[in-house]
Phi, psi and omega in degrees: 000326180255017182298333180292337185262302184260122180292151184312129177091353191296310187287343181259356188281120175308300178307326174290318171307312182295315181299320180294319186285316184295312190290322174308307177306313177298320184289327179292304178300315176299323185294315181297311179293325187297320179296320178287334177292321179287315182299324180280357187065034184248032188288332178291326181295319177299309185294315177297321178293323177297317182289320183287333177300339183297328176297324172291323179290323173291327178296323181296324176294319185289318185260000176078029187264170177292119188302330174303314183288332176296302175307307186295317185297316182281331174290326179288313180301320183292319185291322172300318179296318181292328184276324181288320183262354180231041190265352192275306178225159180308315185299319179289324176299314174304313181302310180301317179304313180296328178285324176295316183300314176299317183295318179295322180292327174299316176296323176305307176305320181289316185289332180287320174297323176292328179302315184282319184281320183260332183245001173054030178272081190289344178268003185298312184300321180292319188288318182286317187279318193240001177080156177215072195294324180283352173263001178294118181294147174299334183290344186271348179304315180298316184296314181292331178294318184293322181293327182286317189290318180303317183294315177294325175295319183292320182293316178304324180291328184250015188302316186281314175294337174289318179298316179295305178303331176287317180282317183209091180308317180297311180291326171302317176294325178297319183280004171098010180279134175276087196307311186292324178295305186301322172298324177298313179296321176303318176290333176293317174301314181301319182298312177301320184296309181292334173298313176297314181295322180295332178286334181266308180246012177094153183292326182294322189258000189295343184294330182294321179289332179280321188257319189311295182301320180293320178296319184292321184289324180285345170281340183254345185227136189268327181269138184302320183303313181295317179300318181299316180297317178294320178291326175297318177302301185303314180294319175298312184297313183296320180291312173299317175293325170306311180300316180297315186290325179296321176295315178291335183298336175303341175272343179284313180236085185316133174083352177216099181282169180274152186291136182300321188297326176302314179294313187297308179301316174300316174296318169309311185295314179297317179293329177289319175297320179294319181292332174298306175304317179295318176294324182289323176292316185294325179286329180289000000 
């Protein structure tokens, strides 16, 4: 009855189940972090952390590490460097972020070179940069679940001071909020979010999952809490629809399916355009 939508074996496929679980977790955490990333005007930081995390992903191929640990370790180190060395003014923060980004991409290039020359892992660059969702092992689900849950718990703990310091840092400081500490904890949440998204659709494209659903939700919802819930829904919908289309694409070009990340990013872009049209009509 559903053959027109689901290709044979889709609902029974183990790799599909893993991809749907991992991508849903990544979409949920990215949505929550993404809303604050936009409110704080920190999209460049989010993009930089996602790209820098690729150094950890490429290192995991080289040294045989858990890819989650590789992405997360480098993302957290980069977040710490960005906060410690760029806390005075926005211009200085952007400068430090750019320097950290350049250093991280340089390490990525080095590790990927060694991956190919020393380990002969020719698919490492594609997996790290653009994701390989159907190749994610089921054994990584518990660690990914703990990572996502930890990010959400931490975000819930700092939600109110983070919202206040994002909207008005001066007022937050007057009211006793430890703005620098809150900013550091936010970067930790952002690191966890980009780690999960980098594992699903790749380090280069993970910014789309972080920013796209949140930007669409903020066009449709005025309250941050509602925007976060709506962004989660948009992100999960885009990921699951992308997985379905990627699986079906094996019938379009036999033996060679289309990249999952392509479908997810395209769907997110389309949903953002629809949200722009909807918000424009509402305001009119």
